[in-house]
Each structure stands twice: as C-alpha cells, then as structure tokens.
NUKOLDO-788159 format. One record per atom (N, C-alpha, C): residue in three letters; y, x, z. Coordinates in nm, 2 decimals. Layout:
<recs>
@residu: ALA y: Y x: X z: Z
...
</recs>
This chain:
<recs>
@residu: UNK y: -0.53 x: 7.85 z: 0.86
@residu: UNK y: -0.55 x: 7.73 z: 0.78
@residu: UNK y: -0.68 x: 7.72 z: 0.78
@residu: UNK y: -0.73 x: 7.57 z: 0.85
@residu: UNK y: -0.86 x: 7.53 z: 0.88
@residu: UNK y: -0.93 x: 7.51 z: 0.72
@residu: UNK y: -1.05 x: 7.57 z: 0.72
@residu: UNK y: -1.14 x: 7.54 z: 0.68
@residu: UNK y: -1.15 x: 7.41 z: 0.62
@residu: UNK y: -1.25 x: 7.35 z: 0.51
@residu: UNK y: -1.32 x: 7.20 z: 0.50
@residu: UNK y: -1.40 x: 7.17 z: 0.57
@residu: UNK y: -1.46 x: 7.31 z: 0.64
@residu: UNK y: -1.59 x: 7.24 z: 0.73
@residu: UNK y: -1.53 x: 7.24 z: 0.87
@residu: UNK y: -1.45 x: 7.28 z: 0.93
@residu: UNK y: -1.33 x: 7.27 z: 1.02
@residu: UNK y: -1.29 x: 7.18 z: 1.03
@residu: UNK y: -1.23 x: 7.13 z: 0.91
@residu: UNK y: -1.13 x: 6.97 z: 0.90
@residu: UNK y: -1.24 x: 6.85 z: 0.93
@residu: UNK y: -1.36 x: 6.85 z: 0.88
@residu: UNK y: -1.46 x: 6.79 z: 0.92
@residu: UNK y: -1.49 x: 6.73 z: 1.01
@residu: UNK y: -1.47 x: 6.83 z: 1.08
@residu: UNK y: -1.53 x: 6.82 z: 1.26
@residu: UNK y: -1.46 x: 6.71 z: 1.35
@residu: UNK y: -1.32 x: 6.75 z: 1.28
@residu: UNK y: -1.20 x: 6.70 z: 1.36
@residu: UNK y: -1.22 x: 6.52 z: 1.32
@residu: UNK y: -1.20 x: 6.45 z: 1.42
@residu: UNK y: -1.22 x: 6.34 z: 1.40
@residu: UNK y: -1.13 x: 6.21 z: 1.35
@residu: UNK y: -1.16 x: 6.18 z: 1.24
@residu: UNK y: -1.04 x: 6.04 z: 1.16
@residu: UNK y: -1.04 x: 5.94 z: 1.23
@residu: UNK y: -0.90 x: 5.89 z: 1.28
@residu: UNK y: -0.89 x: 5.78 z: 1.29
@residu: UNK y: -0.90 x: 5.68 z: 1.22
@residu: UNK y: -0.94 x: 5.58 z: 1.26
@residu: UNK y: -0.94 x: 5.45 z: 1.18
@residu: UNK y: -0.90 x: 5.30 z: 1.29
@residu: UNK y: -0.81 x: 5.28 z: 1.24
@residu: UNK y: -0.73 x: 5.15 z: 1.28
@residu: UNK y: -0.78 x: 5.03 z: 1.29
@residu: UNK y: -0.85 x: 4.97 z: 1.40
@residu: UNK y: -0.92 x: 4.83 z: 1.36
@residu: UNK y: -0.80 x: 4.72 z: 1.41
@residu: UNK y: -0.79 x: 4.60 z: 1.30
@residu: UNK y: -0.80 x: 4.47 z: 1.33
@residu: UNK y: -0.83 x: 4.38 z: 1.39
@residu: UNK y: -0.78 x: 4.30 z: 1.46
@residu: UNK y: -0.84 x: 4.21 z: 1.57
@residu: UNK y: -0.98 x: 4.14 z: 1.48
@residu: UNK y: -0.94 x: 4.12 z: 1.36
@residu: UNK y: -1.06 x: 4.06 z: 1.26
@residu: UNK y: -1.15 x: 4.12 z: 1.28
@residu: UNK y: -1.17 x: 4.25 z: 1.28
@residu: UNK y: -1.26 x: 4.38 z: 1.24
@residu: UNK y: -1.34 x: 4.35 z: 1.38
@residu: UNK y: -1.32 x: 4.33 z: 1.48
@residu: UNK y: -1.34 x: 4.31 z: 1.61
@residu: UNK y: -1.45 x: 4.19 z: 1.63
@residu: UNK y: -1.44 x: 4.09 z: 1.51
@residu: UNK y: -1.52 x: 3.96 z: 1.52
@residu: UNK y: -1.61 x: 4.00 z: 1.41
@residu: UNK y: -1.63 x: 4.05 z: 1.35
@residu: UNK y: -1.73 x: 4.06 z: 1.27
@residu: UNK y: -1.87 x: 4.07 z: 1.32
@residu: UNK y: -1.88 x: 4.19 z: 1.42
@residu: UNK y: -2.01 x: 4.21 z: 1.45
@residu: UNK y: -2.08 x: 4.04 z: 1.54
@residu: UNK y: -2.01 x: 3.97 z: 1.58
@residu: UNK y: -2.05 x: 3.85 z: 1.58
@residu: UNK y: -2.06 x: 3.74 z: 1.50
@residu: UNK y: -1.98 x: 3.73 z: 1.39
@residu: UNK y: -1.98 x: 3.68 z: 1.30
@residu: UNK y: -2.09 x: 3.67 z: 1.17
@residu: UNK y: -2.06 x: 3.82 z: 1.17
@residu: UNK y: -2.22 x: 3.88 z: 1.06
@residu: UNK y: -2.32 x: 3.95 z: 1.09
@residu: UNK y: -2.32 x: 3.97 z: 1.21
@residu: UNK y: -2.44 x: 4.02 z: 1.25
@residu: UNK y: -2.43 x: 4.21 z: 1.23
@residu: UNK y: -2.30 x: 4.26 z: 1.18
@residu: UNK y: -2.30 x: 4.37 z: 1.15
@residu: UNK y: -2.31 x: 4.47 z: 1.29
@residu: UNK y: -2.34 x: 4.61 z: 1.29
@residu: UNK y: -2.30 x: 4.67 z: 1.37
@residu: UNK y: -2.20 x: 4.78 z: 1.33
@residu: UNK y: -2.06 x: 4.74 z: 1.35
@residu: UNK y: -1.93 x: 4.79 z: 1.31
@residu: UNK y: -1.93 x: 4.95 z: 1.31
@residu: UNK y: -1.95 x: 4.99 z: 1.42
@residu: UNK y: -1.96 x: 5.14 z: 1.42
@residu: UNK y: -2.08 x: 5.20 z: 1.37
@residu: UNK y: -2.21 x: 5.16 z: 1.36
@residu: UNK y: -2.28 x: 5.23 z: 1.29
@residu: UNK y: -2.26 x: 5.21 z: 1.16
@residu: UNK y: -2.22 x: 5.12 z: 1.11
@residu: UNK y: -2.22 x: 5.08 z: 0.95
@residu: UNK y: -2.02 x: 5.19 z: 0.93
@residu: UNK y: -1.93 x: 5.20 z: 1.02
@residu: UNK y: -1.82 x: 5.28 z: 0.99
@residu: UNK y: -1.91 x: 5.44 z: 0.99
@residu: UNK y: -1.97 x: 5.47 z: 1.09
@residu: UNK y: -2.03 x: 5.63 z: 1.06
@residu: UNK y: -2.13 x: 5.64 z: 0.93
@residu: UNK y: -2.22 x: 5.50 z: 0.87
@residu: UNK y: -2.27 x: 5.56 z: 0.77
@residu: UNK y: -2.14 x: 5.54 z: 0.62
@residu: UNK y: -2.03 x: 5.49 z: 0.63
@residu: UNK y: -1.92 x: 5.48 z: 0.56
@residu: UNK y: -1.84 x: 5.58 z: 0.55
@residu: UNK y: -1.86 x: 5.63 z: 0.64
@residu: UNK y: -1.75 x: 5.72 z: 0.65
@residu: UNK y: -1.83 x: 5.87 z: 0.60
@residu: UNK y: -1.93 x: 5.89 z: 0.67
@residu: UNK y: -1.97 x: 6.02 z: 0.69
@residu: UNK y: -1.94 x: 6.09 z: 0.72
@residu: UNK y: -1.90 x: 6.09 z: 0.85
@residu: UNK y: -1.82 x: 6.19 z: 0.91
@residu: UNK y: -1.75 x: 6.16 z: 1.10
@residu: UNK y: -1.72 x: 6.21 z: 1.16
@residu: UNK y: -1.72 x: 6.16 z: 1.31
@residu: UNK y: -1.56 x: 6.08 z: 1.29
@residu: UNK y: -1.53 x: 5.98 z: 1.34
@residu: UNK y: -1.41 x: 5.90 z: 1.37
@residu: UNK y: -1.41 x: 5.85 z: 1.52
@residu: UNK y: -1.27 x: 5.81 z: 1.50
@residu: UNK y: -1.22 x: 5.74 z: 1.66
@residu: UNK y: -1.19 x: 5.62 z: 1.62
@residu: UNK y: -1.24 x: 5.53 z: 1.63
@residu: UNK y: -1.19 x: 5.40 z: 1.65
@residu: UNK y: -1.07 x: 5.37 z: 1.72
@residu: UNK y: -0.97 x: 5.33 z: 1.68
@residu: UNK y: -0.87 x: 5.32 z: 1.75
@residu: UNK y: -0.80 x: 5.15 z: 1.75
@residu: UNK y: -0.75 x: 5.12 z: 1.89
@residu: UNK y: -0.71 x: 5.01 z: 1.86
@residu: UNK y: -0.57 x: 4.99 z: 1.96
@residu: UNK y: -0.48 x: 4.93 z: 1.88
@residu: UNK y: -0.37 x: 4.90 z: 1.88
@residu: UNK y: -0.31 x: 4.82 z: 2.01
@residu: UNK y: -0.21 x: 4.85 z: 2.11
@residu: UNK y: -0.21 x: 4.79 z: 2.23
@residu: UNK y: -0.16 x: 4.58 z: 2.18
@residu: UNK y: -0.10 x: 4.59 z: 2.07
@residu: UNK y: -0.04 x: 4.44 z: 2.02
@residu: UNK y: -0.14 x: 4.39 z: 1.97
@residu: UNK y: -0.28 x: 4.43 z: 1.93
@residu: UNK y: -0.40 x: 4.40 z: 1.90
@residu: UNK y: -0.48 x: 4.37 z: 2.01
@residu: UNK y: -0.48 x: 4.44 z: 2.11
@residu: UNK y: -0.57 x: 4.38 z: 2.25
@residu: UNK y: -0.48 x: 4.26 z: 2.29
@residu: UNK y: -0.35 x: 4.26 z: 2.31
@residu: UNK y: -0.27 x: 4.16 z: 2.35
@residu: UNK y: -0.31 x: 4.02 z: 2.28
@residu: UNK y: -0.33 x: 4.03 z: 2.13
@residu: UNK y: -0.33 x: 3.94 z: 2.06
@residu: UNK y: -0.50 x: 3.87 z: 2.09
@residu: UNK y: -0.60 x: 3.92 z: 2.12
@residu: UNK y: -0.71 x: 3.93 z: 2.13
@residu: UNK y: -0.73 x: 3.86 z: 2.27
@residu: UNK y: -0.64 x: 3.93 z: 2.40
@residu: UNK y: -0.60 x: 3.85 z: 2.50
@residu: UNK y: -0.57 x: 3.70 z: 2.50
@residu: UNK y: -0.49 x: 3.70 z: 2.44
@residu: UNK y: -0.42 x: 3.57 z: 2.40
@residu: UNK y: -0.51 x: 3.47 z: 2.39
@residu: UNK y: -0.54 x: 3.51 z: 2.26
@residu: UNK y: -0.69 x: 3.39 z: 2.20
@residu: UNK y: -0.77 x: 3.36 z: 2.30
@residu: UNK y: -0.83 x: 3.49 z: 2.41
@residu: UNK y: -0.93 x: 3.47 z: 2.46
@residu: UNK y: -0.89 x: 3.41 z: 2.62
@residu: UNK y: -0.77 x: 3.36 z: 2.60
@residu: UNK y: -0.71 x: 3.26 z: 2.73
@residu: UNK y: -0.68 x: 3.12 z: 2.69
@residu: UNK y: -0.60 x: 3.12 z: 2.54
@residu: UNK y: -0.55 x: 3.01 z: 2.52
@residu: UNK y: -0.63 x: 2.93 z: 2.38
@residu: UNK y: -0.71 x: 3.01 z: 2.34
@residu: UNK y: -0.79 x: 2.99 z: 2.21
@residu: UNK y: -0.86 x: 2.86 z: 2.26
@residu: UNK y: -0.93 x: 2.80 z: 2.13
@residu: UNK y: -1.05 x: 2.69 z: 2.11
@residu: UNK y: -1.14 x: 2.75 z: 2.21
@residu: UNK y: -1.24 x: 2.67 z: 2.24
@residu: UNK y: -1.37 x: 2.72 z: 2.36
@residu: UNK y: -1.43 x: 2.81 z: 2.23
@residu: UNK y: -1.46 x: 2.76 z: 2.13
@residu: UNK y: -1.53 x: 2.90 z: 2.06
@residu: UNK y: -1.46 x: 3.03 z: 2.04
@residu: UNK y: -1.30 x: 2.99 z: 2.04
@residu: UNK y: -1.26 x: 3.14 z: 1.97
@residu: UNK y: -1.22 x: 3.16 z: 2.09
@residu: UNK y: -1.21 x: 3.16 z: 2.21
@residu: UNK y: -1.19 x: 3.21 z: 2.33
@residu: UNK y: -1.33 x: 3.28 z: 2.36
@residu: UNK y: -1.43 x: 3.22 z: 2.35
@residu: UNK y: -1.58 x: 3.31 z: 2.32
@residu: UNK y: -1.57 x: 3.39 z: 2.25
@residu: UNK y: -1.53 x: 3.37 z: 2.13
@residu: UNK y: -1.55 x: 3.54 z: 2.02
@residu: UNK y: -1.45 x: 3.61 z: 2.09
@residu: UNK y: -1.32 x: 3.57 z: 2.09
@residu: UNK y: -1.20 x: 3.67 z: 2.13
@residu: UNK y: -1.30 x: 3.75 z: 2.24
@residu: UNK y: -1.34 x: 3.70 z: 2.39
@residu: UNK y: -1.38 x: 3.79 z: 2.47
@residu: UNK y: -1.51 x: 3.85 z: 2.41
@residu: UNK y: -1.59 x: 3.83 z: 2.34
@residu: UNK y: -1.69 x: 3.90 z: 2.30
@residu: UNK y: -1.62 x: 3.99 z: 2.22
@residu: UNK y: -1.52 x: 4.03 z: 2.14
@residu: UNK y: -1.42 x: 4.11 z: 2.08
@residu: UNK y: -1.35 x: 4.20 z: 2.19
@residu: UNK y: -1.34 x: 4.18 z: 2.25
@residu: UNK y: -1.29 x: 4.25 z: 2.34
@residu: UNK y: -1.39 x: 4.39 z: 2.42
@residu: UNK y: -1.48 x: 4.30 z: 2.38
@residu: UNK y: -1.61 x: 4.37 z: 2.50
@residu: UNK y: -1.65 x: 4.50 z: 2.42
@residu: UNK y: -1.67 x: 4.48 z: 2.24
@residu: UNK y: -1.63 x: 4.54 z: 2.15
@residu: UNK y: -1.51 x: 4.66 z: 2.14
@residu: UNK y: -1.46 x: 4.62 z: 2.18
@residu: UNK y: -1.32 x: 4.66 z: 2.15
@residu: UNK y: -1.29 x: 4.81 z: 2.26
@residu: UNK y: -1.38 x: 4.73 z: 2.36
@residu: UNK y: -1.40 x: 4.87 z: 2.48
@residu: UNK y: -1.47 x: 5.01 z: 2.43
@residu: UNK y: -1.51 x: 5.01 z: 2.33
@residu: UNK y: -1.55 x: 5.15 z: 2.26
@residu: UNK y: -1.46 x: 5.21 z: 2.17
@residu: UNK y: -1.33 x: 5.15 z: 2.15
@residu: UNK y: -1.22 x: 5.19 z: 2.10
@residu: UNK y: -1.13 x: 5.29 z: 2.17
@residu: UNK y: -1.06 x: 5.38 z: 2.13
@residu: UNK y: -0.97 x: 5.47 z: 2.20
@residu: UNK y: -0.78 x: 5.35 z: 2.17
@residu: UNK y: -0.77 x: 5.28 z: 2.28
@residu: UNK y: -0.64 x: 5.22 z: 2.33
@residu: UNK y: -0.52 x: 5.30 z: 2.29
@residu: UNK y: -0.45 x: 5.25 z: 2.19
@residu: UNK y: -0.31 x: 5.35 z: 2.18
@residu: UNK y: -0.22 x: 5.21 z: 2.21
@residu: UNK y: -0.13 x: 5.29 z: 2.29
@residu: UNK y: -0.01 x: 5.22 z: 2.33
@residu: UNK y: 0.08 x: 5.23 z: 2.20
@residu: UNK y: 0.18 x: 5.13 z: 2.18
@residu: UNK y: 0.24 x: 5.17 z: 2.06
@residu: UNK y: 0.39 x: 5.14 z: 2.08
@residu: UNK y: 0.47 x: 5.23 z: 2.05
@residu: UNK y: 0.67 x: 5.22 z: 2.08
@residu: UNK y: 0.73 x: 5.11 z: 2.00
@residu: UNK y: 0.62 x: 5.06 z: 1.90
@residu: UNK y: 0.68 x: 4.98 z: 1.76
@residu: UNK y: 0.74 x: 4.82 z: 1.85
@residu: UNK y: 0.83 x: 4.81 z: 1.85
@residu: UNK y: 0.91 x: 4.70 z: 1.93
@residu: UNK y: 0.81 x: 4.57 z: 1.91
@residu: UNK y: 0.81 x: 4.50 z: 1.99
@residu: UNK y: 0.72 x: 4.39 z: 2.05
@residu: UNK y: 0.77 x: 4.28 z: 1.93
@residu: UNK y: 0.87 x: 4.28 z: 1.88
@residu: UNK y: 0.88 x: 4.14 z: 1.79
@residu: UNK y: 0.83 x: 4.16 z: 1.68
@residu: UNK y: 0.76 x: 4.28 z: 1.62
@residu: UNK y: 0.69 x: 4.31 z: 1.50
@residu: UNK y: 0.55 x: 4.24 z: 1.53
@residu: UNK y: 0.49 x: 4.17 z: 1.42
@residu: UNK y: 0.39 x: 4.11 z: 1.45
@residu: UNK y: 0.26 x: 4.26 z: 1.44
@residu: UNK y: 0.16 x: 4.20 z: 1.46
@residu: UNK y: 0.06 x: 4.28 z: 1.51
@residu: UNK y: 0.00 x: 4.35 z: 1.36
@residu: UNK y: 0.03 x: 4.29 z: 1.25
@residu: UNK y: 0.03 x: 4.33 z: 1.12
@residu: UNK y: 0.11 x: 4.43 z: 1.08
@residu: UNK y: 0.23 x: 4.39 z: 1.15
@residu: UNK y: 0.35 x: 4.50 z: 1.12
@residu: UNK y: 0.27 x: 4.63 z: 1.18
@residu: UNK y: 0.24 x: 4.60 z: 1.29
@residu: UNK y: 0.24 x: 4.72 z: 1.40
@residu: UNK y: 0.07 x: 4.80 z: 1.36
@residu: UNK y: -0.01 x: 4.74 z: 1.29
@residu: UNK y: -0.09 x: 4.82 z: 1.24
@residu: UNK y: -0.04 x: 4.89 z: 1.08
@residu: UNK y: 0.01 x: 4.81 z: 1.01
@residu: UNK y: 0.10 x: 4.87 z: 0.88
@residu: UNK y: 0.17 x: 5.00 z: 0.89
@residu: UNK y: 0.27 x: 4.98 z: 1.00
@residu: UNK y: 0.35 x: 5.11 z: 1.03
@residu: UNK y: 0.26 x: 5.23 z: 1.10
@residu: UNK y: 0.21 x: 5.19 z: 1.18
@residu: UNK y: 0.10 x: 5.29 z: 1.27
@residu: UNK y: 0.04 x: 5.38 z: 1.15
@residu: UNK y: -0.04 x: 5.27 z: 1.09
@residu: UNK y: -0.13 x: 5.33 z: 0.96
@residu: UNK y: -0.06 x: 5.44 z: 0.86
@residu: UNK y: 0.07 x: 5.39 z: 0.82
@residu: UNK y: 0.14 x: 5.46 z: 0.75
@residu: UNK y: 0.21 x: 5.61 z: 0.79
@residu: UNK y: 0.21 x: 5.59 z: 0.93
@residu: UNK y: 0.28 x: 5.74 z: 0.97
@residu: UNK y: 0.16 x: 5.83 z: 1.00
@residu: UNK y: 0.02 x: 5.75 z: 1.02
@residu: UNK y: -0.07 x: 5.88 z: 1.08
@residu: UNK y: -0.19 x: 5.85 z: 0.95
@residu: UNK y: -0.12 x: 5.82 z: 0.88
@residu: UNK y: -0.24 x: 5.83 z: 0.72
@residu: UNK y: -0.37 x: 5.83 z: 0.70
@residu: UNK y: -0.41 x: 5.73 z: 0.79
@residu: UNK y: -0.53 x: 5.67 z: 0.82
@residu: UNK y: -0.61 x: 5.56 z: 0.78
@residu: UNK y: -0.70 x: 5.54 z: 0.75
@residu: UNK y: -0.76 x: 5.38 z: 0.75
@residu: UNK y: -0.77 x: 5.29 z: 0.83
@residu: UNK y: -0.76 x: 5.17 z: 0.75
@residu: UNK y: -0.75 x: 5.06 z: 0.86
@residu: UNK y: -0.90 x: 4.97 z: 0.85
@residu: UNK y: -0.92 x: 4.95 z: 0.95
@residu: UNK y: -1.06 x: 4.82 z: 0.91
@residu: UNK y: -0.98 x: 4.67 z: 0.92
@residu: UNK y: -0.98 x: 4.61 z: 0.78
@residu: UNK y: -0.93 x: 4.45 z: 0.80
@residu: UNK y: -0.98 x: 4.39 z: 0.70
@residu: UNK y: -0.99 x: 4.27 z: 0.75
@residu: UNK y: -1.03 x: 4.16 z: 0.64
@residu: UNK y: -0.93 x: 4.06 z: 0.61
@residu: UNK y: -0.80 x: 4.10 z: 0.65
@residu: UNK y: -0.71 x: 4.03 z: 0.66
@residu: UNK y: -0.64 x: 4.05 z: 0.48
@residu: UNK y: -0.65 x: 3.95 z: 0.40
@residu: UNK y: -0.61 x: 3.99 z: 0.28
@residu: UNK y: -0.44 x: 4.06 z: 0.28
@residu: UNK y: -0.36 x: 3.96 z: 0.37
@residu: UNK y: -0.18 x: 4.01 z: 0.30
@residu: UNK y: -0.20 x: 4.16 z: 0.35
@residu: UNK y: -0.29 x: 4.20 z: 0.47
@residu: UNK y: -0.24 x: 4.36 z: 0.51
@residu: UNK y: -0.33 x: 4.41 z: 0.42
@residu: UNK y: -0.41 x: 4.38 z: 0.37
@residu: UNK y: -0.47 x: 4.47 z: 0.30
@residu: UNK y: -0.39 x: 4.50 z: 0.15
@residu: UNK y: -0.33 x: 4.42 z: 0.08
@residu: UNK y: -0.25 x: 4.42 z: 0.02
@residu: UNK y: -0.17 x: 4.54 z: 0.04
@residu: UNK y: -0.11 x: 4.48 z: 0.17
@residu: UNK y: 0.03 x: 4.59 z: 0.22
@residu: UNK y: 0.00 x: 4.72 z: 0.23
@residu: UNK y: -0.13 x: 4.71 z: 0.27
@residu: UNK y: -0.16 x: 4.86 z: 0.30
@residu: UNK y: -0.26 x: 4.96 z: 0.15
@residu: UNK y: -0.30 x: 4.87 z: 0.06
@residu: UNK y: -0.27 x: 4.92 z: -0.06
@residu: UNK y: -0.16 x: 4.99 z: -0.13
@residu: UNK y: -0.06 x: 4.89 z: -0.14
@residu: UNK y: 0.08 x: 4.93 z: -0.19
@residu: UNK y: 0.08 x: 5.07 z: -0.16
@residu: UNK y: 0.06 x: 5.11 z: -0.01
@residu: UNK y: 0.13 x: 5.27 z: 0.02
@residu: UNK y: 0.00 x: 5.34 z: 0.05
@residu: UNK y: -0.10 x: 5.31 z: -0.03
@residu: UNK y: -0.22 x: 5.38 z: -0.04
@residu: UNK y: -0.30 x: 5.43 z: 0.05
@residu: UNK y: -0.31 x: 5.36 z: 0.16
@residu: UNK y: -0.39 x: 5.34 z: 0.28
@residu: UNK y: -0.47 x: 5.29 z: 0.28
@residu: UNK y: -0.62 x: 5.39 z: 0.27
@residu: UNK y: -0.76 x: 5.30 z: 0.26
@residu: UNK y: -0.80 x: 5.23 z: 0.37
@residu: UNK y: -0.84 x: 5.12 z: 0.28
@residu: UNK y: -0.89 x: 4.96 z: 0.38
@residu: UNK y: -1.06 x: 4.97 z: 0.41
@residu: UNK y: -1.09 x: 4.95 z: 0.50
@residu: UNK y: -1.24 x: 4.92 z: 0.51
@residu: UNK y: -1.25 x: 4.78 z: 0.53
@residu: UNK y: -1.32 x: 4.71 z: 0.45
@residu: UNK y: -1.38 x: 4.56 z: 0.48
@residu: UNK y: -1.50 x: 4.48 z: 0.46
@residu: UNK y: -1.51 x: 4.39 z: 0.49
@residu: UNK y: -1.65 x: 4.36 z: 0.54
@residu: UNK y: -1.68 x: 4.29 z: 0.36
@residu: UNK y: -1.81 x: 4.37 z: 0.29
@residu: UNK y: -1.83 x: 4.33 z: 0.17
@residu: UNK y: -1.95 x: 4.25 z: 0.18
@residu: UNK y: -1.95 x: 4.10 z: 0.09
@residu: UNK y: -2.07 x: 3.98 z: 0.09
@residu: UNK y: -2.12 x: 3.98 z: 0.21
@residu: UNK y: -2.06 x: 3.99 z: 0.32
@residu: UNK y: -2.06 x: 3.95 z: 0.45
@residu: UNK y: -2.21 x: 4.02 z: 0.51
@residu: UNK y: -2.23 x: 4.17 z: 0.43
@residu: UNK y: -2.35 x: 4.22 z: 0.48
@residu: UNK y: -2.30 x: 4.35 z: 0.52
@residu: UNK y: -2.24 x: 4.40 z: 0.49
@residu: UNK y: -2.17 x: 4.56 z: 0.50
@residu: UNK y: -2.08 x: 4.58 z: 0.48
@residu: UNK y: -2.05 x: 4.69 z: 0.51
@residu: UNK y: -1.86 x: 4.76 z: 0.52
@residu: UNK y: -1.88 x: 4.83 z: 0.40
@residu: UNK y: -1.71 x: 4.81 z: 0.35
@residu: UNK y: -1.67 x: 4.84 z: 0.19
@residu: UNK y: -1.55 x: 4.95 z: 0.24
@residu: UNK y: -1.50 x: 5.08 z: 0.18
@residu: UNK y: -1.43 x: 5.09 z: 0.17
@residu: UNK y: -1.33 x: 5.12 z: 0.00
@residu: UNK y: -1.19 x: 5.07 z: 0.06
@residu: UNK y: -1.14 x: 5.05 z: -0.07
@residu: UNK y: -1.02 x: 5.22 z: -0.07
@residu: UNK y: -1.02 x: 5.33 z: -0.13
@residu: UNK y: -0.90 x: 5.43 z: -0.12
@residu: UNK y: -0.99 x: 5.55 z: -0.08
@residu: UNK y: -0.94 x: 5.62 z: -0.10
@residu: UNK y: -1.01 x: 5.79 z: -0.06
@residu: UNK y: -0.94 x: 5.82 z: 0.07
@residu: UNK y: -1.04 x: 5.88 z: 0.14
@residu: UNK y: -0.98 x: 5.90 z: 0.26
@residu: UNK y: -0.97 x: 6.07 z: 0.26
</recs>
C-alpha cells in the first residue's frame, strides 16, 4: 500500500480540452505554471487524439484568426502527452473527454459550459479560467 507521500509523487493526469489550449493566447495565462500552482503536485497534461485532430482541422479550415489561434494551440499541445483513444470516431471530442475522464477518474481542464456540467454530474474535477485571469478547480482531486 503506497503511503500518501508516495502517492503525491505520482503524476496526476489532467485532460486538456481544445479550448484550454487557447487560454494562453486569449488570456495571457501560462496554463502549465498555473496548473502547477493550482494542483500543488506533479501533473501530466494529456491531449487526447480527437482533440488534436479537432485543432488540426481548425488550423487548416478555420477563419484566418481561428487558423492562427489553432496553430498556436497545437504548439502549446506539444508539451502534452498525446494519447490515442480507442473510443469510436463517431463520438464528439467532448464525448471522448467525458468517457476518458470517467474511466481514469482524473480532472479535465475545459471552459466548455456543457462539458463542465456533464463532468460535474459524474463528480470529475473541472479546471477552468476564472475572471479571465487565473485557473480555478471545481471538485476534489
């Protein structure tokens, strides 16, 4: 049985939604530093493959502003661990995040109102931007 101390050293997975990767550009927040401060422990930012595909699609086919922002978000995403998911392609990126978070029981960083509510309904902690200036967590880790 690991002690609490050993458990703290284990990295906490945090799933990032695509909109979380737009935060540095839109709000000038260093999401990785803020997450470190907020969580007070080692964490592993996780990007699920459908989220990366969603960003790539925007970077290719969005409006010029969205293409630029999505390209920047993809650069930030390089700091994340990319996880290929086995959830059907038909599922929306939000559904993939929801299923994965439920399975892993790990927090999700999203500003998507609908997804936040769905995650709260299954007691998954949600990290989000508060007052356009800092990150906040809703739920217990």
